[in-house]
C-alpha positions as CSV (number, residue, x, y, z in Angstrom):
1,X,-11.3,-22.1,-98.9
2,X,-9.2,-19.6,-100.6
3,X,-5.9,-19.1,-99.5
4,X,-6.4,-15.2,-99.8
5,X,-9.0,-15.3,-96.4
6,X,-7.6,-14.2,-93.8
7,X,-8.2,-16.6,-90.8
8,X,-11.4,-14.8,-89.0
9,X,-10.5,-16.6,-85.4
10,X,-12.8,-13.2,-83.9
11,X,-16.0,-11.5,-85.5
12,X,-17.6,-8.7,-84.3
13,X,-21.6,-7.9,-85.0
14,X,-23.5,-4.6,-84.2
15,X,-27.4,-5.5,-83.8
16,X,-30.7,-4.7,-83.3
17,X,-33.5,-7.3,-83.4
18,X,-35.2,-9.0,-86.0
19,X,-32.9,-8.4,-88.8
20,X,-29.5,-8.5,-86.9
21,X,-30.5,-11.8,-85.7
22,X,-31.2,-13.8,-88.7
23,X,-28.2,-12.7,-90.0
24,X,-25.6,-14.0,-87.1
25,X,-28.5,-16.8,-87.1
26,X,-27.1,-17.6,-91.3
27,X,-23.4,-16.4,-89.9
28,X,-22.9,-19.4,-87.6
29,X,-24.3,-21.6,-89.9
30,X,-21.6,-20.5,-92.8
31,X,-19.5,-20.8,-90.0
32,X,-20.1,-23.9,-88.8
33,X,-20.4,-25.1,-92.7
34,X,-17.2,-23.9,-93.8
35,X,-19.3,-21.4,-96.6
36,X,-18.0,-18.0,-95.0
37,X,-13.8,-17.8,-96.4
38,X,-11.4,-18.1,-93.2
39,X,-13.9,-18.8,-90.6
40,X,-14.8,-22.0,-89.1
41,X,-16.7,-23.5,-86.2
42,X,-14.5,-22.4,-83.5
43,X,-14.8,-18.9,-84.7
44,X,-15.5,-16.7,-81.5
45,X,-18.5,-14.6,-82.6
46,X,-19.9,-11.5,-80.4
47,X,-22.6,-9.6,-81.1
48,X,-23.4,-6.1,-79.5
49,X,-26.9,-5.5,-79.3
50,X,-28.8,-2.5,-79.5
51,X,-31.0,-1.5,-76.0
52,X,-32.6,2.0,-76.9
53,X,-35.3,-0.1,-77.4
54,X,-35.8,-0.7,-73.4
55,X,-38.6,-0.1,-71.7
56,X,-40.7,-1.0,-68.2
57,X,-43.9,-2.6,-68.5
58,X,-46.0,-3.8,-65.7
59,X,-43.2,-3.3,-63.3
60,X,-40.3,-5.2,-65.8
61,X,-37.7,-5.2,-67.4
62,X,-37.9,-5.3,-70.8
63,X,-34.7,-5.5,-73.5
64,X,-36.5,-6.3,-77.2
65,X,-33.0,-6.3,-78.8
66,X,-31.6,-8.4,-76.7
67,X,-34.2,-11.2,-75.7
68,X,-34.6,-11.4,-79.9
69,X,-31.3,-12.5,-80.3
70,X,-31.1,-14.7,-77.2
71,X,-34.6,-16.4,-78.6
72,X,-33.2,-16.8,-81.9
73,X,-29.4,-17.8,-81.9
74,X,-31.3,-20.6,-78.7
75,X,-34.0,-21.6,-80.7
76,X,-36.8,-20.3,-78.8
77,X,-38.3,-17.5,-81.2
78,X,-41.7,-17.6,-82.4
79,X,-40.4,-17.8,-86.4
80,X,-43.9,-16.2,-88.0
81,X,-44.0,-13.3,-85.5
82,X,-40.2,-13.2,-85.3
83,X,-40.0,-11.8,-82.0
84,X,-41.0,-13.7,-79.0
85,X,-41.3,-17.1,-77.5
86,X,-42.9,-20.3,-79.4
87,X,-45.6,-21.3,-78.7
88,X,-46.7,-18.8,-76.2
89,X,-49.4,-18.3,-74.4
90,X,-51.4,-14.5,-73.3
91,X,-53.1,-15.2,-70.0
92,X,-51.2,-12.8,-68.1
93,X,-52.2,-10.5,-70.6
94,X,-55.5,-11.3,-71.0
95,X,-56.0,-10.6,-67.4
96,X,-54.6,-7.2,-67.6
97,X,-56.8,-6.4,-69.7
98,X,-59.7,-7.4,-67.8
99,X,-58.2,-5.1,-64.9
100,X,-58.6,-2.7,-67.5
101,X,-54.6,-1.9,-66.8
102,X,-53.3,-0.3,-69.4
103,X,-51.4,-0.4,-72.2
104,X,-53.1,-3.1,-73.8
105,X,-51.3,-2.6,-77.2
106,X,-48.4,-4.0,-75.6
107,X,-48.6,-7.9,-75.0
108,X,-46.4,-9.8,-73.2
109,X,-46.4,-13.2,-73.6
110,X,-46.9,-16.2,-70.7
111,X,-43.0,-17.9,-71.5
112,X,-41.5,-14.0,-71.8
113,X,-42.4,-13.0,-68.8
114,X,-40.4,-15.6,-67.2
115,X,-37.2,-13.8,-68.6
116,X,-38.2,-10.8,-67.7
117,X,-39.3,-11.8,-64.0
118,X,-35.9,-13.0,-64.0
119,X,-34.0,-9.3,-65.2
120,X,-36.1,-7.6,-63.6
121,X,-35.1,-8.9,-60.0
122,X,-31.2,-9.0,-61.2
123,X,-31.1,-5.5,-61.5
124,X,-33.1,-4.6,-58.3
125,X,-30.7,-6.7,-56.5
126,X,-27.5,-4.8,-57.7
127,X,-25.9,-7.1,-61.2
128,X,-25.9,-4.6,-64.1
129,X,-27.4,-5.2,-67.2
130,X,-24.3,-7.5,-68.8
131,X,-24.3,-10.1,-66.1
132,X,-27.6,-10.5,-66.7
133,X,-27.7,-10.7,-70.0
134,X,-24.6,-13.6,-69.6
135,X,-27.0,-15.4,-67.0
136,X,-29.8,-15.5,-69.2
137,X,-27.5,-17.1,-72.0
138,X,-26.3,-19.6,-69.9
139,X,-29.7,-21.6,-70.4
140,X,-30.4,-20.5,-74.2
141,X,-26.9,-21.3,-75.2
142,X,-27.0,-18.5,-78.4
143,X,-23.5,-19.8,-79.6
144,X,-22.3,-16.1,-79.1
145,X,-20.9,-13.6,-76.4
146,X,-24.1,-11.4,-76.5
147,X,-23.5,-8.0,-74.9
148,X,-25.7,-4.8,-74.3
149,X,-24.1,-2.4,-75.9
150,X,-24.1,-0.3,-72.8
151,X,-25.2,-1.4,-69.0
152,X,-27.1,2.3,-68.2
153,X,-30.7,3.4,-68.9
154,X,-31.1,4.5,-73.1
155,X,-34.6,4.8,-74.2
156,X,-35.6,6.3,-78.0
157,X,-38.3,8.3,-78.5
158,X,-40.0,9.5,-81.2
159,X,-41.6,12.7,-82.0
160,X,-45.2,13.0,-83.5
161,X,-47.4,15.3,-84.5
162,X,-50.6,16.0,-82.7
163,X,-52.8,18.0,-83.8
164,X,-54.2,18.2,-80.5
165,X,-51.1,19.0,-78.2
166,X,-50.3,22.8,-77.1
167,X,-47.0,22.8,-79.1
168,X,-48.6,20.5,-81.7
169,X,-46.8,17.5,-81.6
170,X,-46.0,15.3,-79.0
171,X,-43.5,12.3,-78.3
172,X,-43.8,8.2,-77.7
173,X,-41.5,6.0,-76.3
174,X,-40.2,4.0,-79.4
175,X,-42.6,0.8,-78.6
176,X,-45.5,3.1,-79.1
177,X,-44.1,4.5,-82.0
178,X,-43.9,1.0,-83.2
179,X,-46.4,-0.9,-81.9
180,X,-49.6,1.2,-81.1
181,X,-49.0,3.1,-84.3
182,X,-47.4,0.4,-86.1
183,X,-44.8,3.4,-87.4
184,X,-47.8,4.9,-89.4
185,X,-47.9,7.9,-88.6
186,X,-44.4,10.5,-89.6
187,X,-41.7,10.8,-87.2
188,X,-40.7,14.0,-86.8
189,X,-37.6,13.3,-84.8
190,X,-36.2,11.2,-82.8
191,X,-35.0,11.3,-79.1
192,X,-32.7,9.2,-77.7
193,X,-32.6,9.5,-74.0
194,X,-30.0,9.0,-72.1
195,X,-27.1,8.3,-74.4
196,X,-25.3,11.1,-74.3
197,X,-24.2,10.3,-70.5
198,X,-23.7,6.3,-71.1
199,X,-21.4,4.3,-71.3
200,X,-20.2,1.5,-73.5
201,X,-20.9,-2.3,-71.7
202,X,-17.7,-4.1,-70.1
203,X,-16.3,-5.7,-73.2
204,X,-17.4,-3.8,-75.8
205,X,-14.6,-1.4,-76.7
206,X,-12.8,-4.7,-76.8
207,X,-14.6,-7.1,-78.8
208,X,-14.6,-4.1,-81.1
209,X,-10.4,-3.2,-80.5
210,X,-9.5,-7.2,-80.8
211,X,-11.5,-8.4,-83.8
212,X,-10.7,-9.5,-87.0
213,X,-13.9,-8.6,-88.5
214,X,-16.6,-5.8,-87.7
215,X,-20.0,-6.5,-89.2
216,X,-22.7,-4.3,-89.0
217,X,-25.9,-6.1,-90.9
218,X,-29.1,-5.2,-92.1
219,X,-30.5,-3.9,-88.8
220,X,-32.4,-0.2,-89.1
221,X,-29.4,2.5,-89.3
222,X,-31.2,4.7,-86.8
223,X,-32.5,3.0,-84.2
224,X,-31.1,0.2,-83.9
225,X,-27.2,-0.1,-85.2
226,X,-27.5,3.9,-85.3
227,X,-27.8,3.9,-81.7
228,X,-25.7,1.8,-80.6
229,X,-23.2,4.3,-82.5
230,X,-24.0,7.1,-81.1
231,X,-22.7,5.2,-77.3
232,X,-20.1,7.9,-76.6
233,X,-16.4,5.6,-77.4
234,X,-18.1,3.1,-79.9
235,X,-17.8,5.2,-82.9
236,X,-14.4,6.2,-82.0
237,X,-13.6,2.5,-81.2
238,X,-14.7,1.8,-84.9
239,X,-12.6,4.2,-86.4
240,X,-9.6,2.7,-84.1
241,X,-10.0,-1.3,-84.7
242,X,-7.4,-2.5,-87.2
243,X,-10.2,-4.5,-88.5
244,X,-12.0,-4.1,-91.1
245,X,-15.6,-2.7,-90.9
246,X,-18.2,-4.3,-93.1
247,X,-22.1,-3.4,-93.7
248,X,-25.0,-5.1,-95.4
249,X,-27.6,-2.6,-96.5
250,X,-31.4,-2.8,-94.9
251,X,-32.4,-1.0,-97.6
252,X,-33.3,-3.2,-100.7
253,X,-35.1,-1.5,-104.5
254,X,-36.4,1.5,-101.9
255,X,-37.4,0.6,-99.5
256,X,-36.5,-1.6,-96.0
257,X,-37.2,-5.2,-96.1
258,X,-38.8,-5.3,-92.2
259,X,-39.1,-2.6,-89.7
260,X,-39.5,1.2,-90.4
261,X,-36.0,2.1,-91.7
262,X,-37.9,4.0,-94.5
263,X,-39.8,6.5,-91.9
264,X,-36.8,6.7,-89.7
265,X,-34.2,7.5,-92.2
266,X,-36.6,10.1,-94.0
267,X,-37.4,12.0,-90.3
268,X,-33.3,12.5,-90.3
269,X,-33.1,13.3,-93.8
270,X,-31.2,10.5,-95.4
271,X,-32.2,9.0,-98.5
272,X,-33.8,5.7,-98.4
273,X,-31.6,3.9,-100.7
274,X,-28.9,1.3,-100.7
275,X,-26.4,4.4,-101.4
276,X,-27.6,6.7,-99.3
277,X,-27.4,4.6,-96.0
278,X,-23.8,3.7,-97.0
279,X,-22.7,7.2,-97.4
280,X,-25.2,7.9,-93.7
281,X,-22.5,5.4,-92.0
282,X,-20.2,6.7,-94.6
283,X,-16.2,5.2,-95.3
284,X,-13.5,5.5,-92.6
285,X,-11.3,7.0,-95.3
286,X,-13.5,10.2,-94.8
287,X,-14.4,10.0,-91.4
288,X,-17.3,7.7,-91.0
289,X,-17.5,3.8,-89.8
290,X,-17.5,1.3,-93.2
291,X,-14.7,0.3,-95.8
292,X,-16.8,-1.8,-97.8
293,X,-21.1,-1.8,-98.0
294,X,-22.3,-4.8,-99.4
295,X,-26.2,-3.7,-101.6
296,X,-28.6,-6.7,-103.2
297,X,-28.2,-7.4,-106.7
298,X,-31.1,-5.5,-107.6
299,X,-29.4,-2.0,-106.6
300,X,-26.4,-2.6,-108.5
301,X,-26.3,0.6,-110.0
302,X,-25.7,2.1,-106.8
303,X,-22.1,0.6,-106.9
304,X,-19.7,2.8,-108.7
305,X,-21.4,6.0,-106.5
306,X,-20.8,3.9,-103.5
307,X,-17.2,3.9,-104.5
308,X,-17.1,7.1,-105.2
309,X,-17.3,7.8,-101.6
310,X,-14.5,5.8,-100.6
311,X,-16.6,2.4,-100.3
312,X,-15.9,-1.2,-101.4
313,X,-19.1,-2.1,-102.6
314,X,-19.9,-5.1,-103.8
315,X,-24.2,-5.9,-105.3
316,X,-25.5,-9.5,-104.1
317,X,-28.5,-11.2,-103.4
318,X,-29.5,-9.5,-99.8
319,X,-32.9,-11.2,-99.3
320,X,-32.7,-13.7,-95.9
321,X,-35.0,-16.7,-96.8
322,X,-33.2,-19.5,-95.5
323,X,-29.5,-20.0,-93.7
324,X,-27.6,-20.5,-96.6
325,X,-28.8,-17.7,-98.8
326,X,-27.7,-15.6,-95.5
327,X,-25.1,-17.4,-95.2
328,X,-24.1,-16.7,-98.8
329,X,-24.2,-12.6,-97.8
330,X,-21.9,-13.2,-94.5
331,X,-19.2,-14.9,-97.1
332,X,-19.9,-12.4,-99.6
333,X,-19.5,-9.9,-96.8
334,X,-16.2,-11.7,-95.7
335,X,-14.6,-11.2,-99.7
336,X,-15.4,-8.2,-100.2
337,X,-12.6,-7.0,-97.3
338,X,-10.5,-9.7,-97.6
339,X,-10.0,-10.3,-101.4
340,X,-10.9,-13.6,-101.0
341,X,-13.2,-15.4,-103.3
342,X,-15.7,-17.6,-103.4
């Protein structure tokens, strides 16, 4: 371990679903194996997860990003799909379809339903989402402290063109846009309902203020990391934290690797490039939230442009092909803000 690497006692990650979960999985692997400078198996990792994808379906409260992080780190995820439970069955979904119950385009697996039943029962009994998440994690033992961004109800909706609607457009829940429409319809506006009145969940501001490193993984910058930053108080906490803040680009070679970042960045007028997203987050020295930004080696020509905005930048391989490759990404992020060398 380089002597210049500071000791990492605590790391805080702002995460969406699949991309964020896989990054954290690689980060934990790197901490256990000593690949991450300054880190060790004793380093405490807190994950603040997006909850603006949440919604109610069939009377159940579903939290896709919280569950994806929990299942991934707890070794219960369906690796091929990237979401939901491994060895899942779909009997309940089939029966609901036989009854003609909508929506049929969103499927809850039989094993997955158990998680949502427990969550819904606890919420209806008066427990907060934070308390429910802690209880669910006692089963899965994800190896991190998993926090929802807020205990309040916040839901992302997408405005899309609809010639048959009186206004010429209609608004759909994020899940309908992503699952039923497959993000193939241009997004006109992103609406995060309830966000302005939300407060950070217990522990969120402390995790940002009392950490040695904050990481923005390659999660969607609009509807994952963006919604976390939109909770009142979170952005201010990032500005104020004494810890360095480093991000990993979700854009490689001019498009996203997974998901719909390209469509949603376009909807808010942000250039779909590694440099464009880095500039969108902005340097803390200029009022943004980042100190440093990793881009893929194929986007190395954008490093100088990022440095002109006040960000430290470096180009490294960003494809999360396995745990070792992802651990190397995490190590590069630490090296970039600590001055450590491999």
